[in-house]
C-alpha positions as CSV (number, residue, x, y, z in Angstrom):
1,M,-75.2,44.3,41.6
2,N,-74.6,45.8,38.6
3,F,-75.7,44.4,34.7
4,E,-72.4,42.3,34.3
5,E,-72.0,40.4,37.9
6,E,-76.0,39.7,37.1
7,M,-74.1,38.1,33.8
8,K,-71.5,36.2,35.3
9,K,-73.3,34.8,38.4
10,L,-76.3,33.3,35.3
11,S,-73.2,32.3,34.0
12,D,-72.1,30.8,36.3
13,I,-75.1,29.3,37.4
14,A,-75.3,27.6,34.0
15,K,-72.3,25.9,34.4
16,Q,-72.9,24.6,37.4
17,M,-76.6,22.7,36.1
18,E,-75.0,21.8,32.8
19,N,-72.3,19.2,34.9
20,G,-75.5,18.0,36.0
21,E,-74.8,16.7,38.8
22,L,-76.2,19.2,41.6
23,P,-79.2,17.4,43.8
24,L,-82.8,17.4,43.2
25,E,-83.1,21.0,46.1
26,E,-79.8,22.6,44.8
27,S,-80.6,23.0,41.2
28,I,-84.4,23.4,42.2
29,K,-82.8,26.5,44.3
30,L,-80.1,27.7,41.2
31,Y,-82.8,27.8,38.7
32,T,-84.8,29.9,41.2
33,Q,-82.3,32.6,41.3
34,A,-81.6,32.2,37.0
35,V,-85.1,33.2,36.7
36,E,-84.7,36.5,39.4
37,L,-81.6,37.4,37.4
38,T,-82.9,36.8,33.6
39,K,-86.1,39.4,34.8
40,N,-83.3,42.2,36.9
41,L,-81.6,41.7,33.6
42,K,-84.2,42.0,31.2
43,E,-84.8,45.2,33.6
44,Y,-81.4,46.4,32.6
45,I,-81.8,45.3,28.6
46,D,-85.4,47.6,28.5
47,S,-84.3,50.8,30.1
48,A,-81.0,50.9,28.4
49,K,-83.2,50.1,25.1
50,L,-85.6,53.3,26.1
51,K,-82.1,55.3,27.0
52,V,-81.1,54.7,23.2
53,E,-84.5,55.6,21.6
54,S,-84.6,58.4,23.7
55,L,-81.6,60.1,22.1
56,E,-82.2,59.2,18.6
57,G,-86.0,60.5,19.1
């Protein structure tokens, strides 16, 4: 997935969890996915930041 797809997936997970109607096991599964997506998104952002700093440098 690319950055935009992962952001959408994370947003979808947040909406599902905010609903508050998920069983505990499903909430844990979604939370785990959200943590992994967050790590991936941070890597995308860090990489983009390095590219921008390189161009500015």
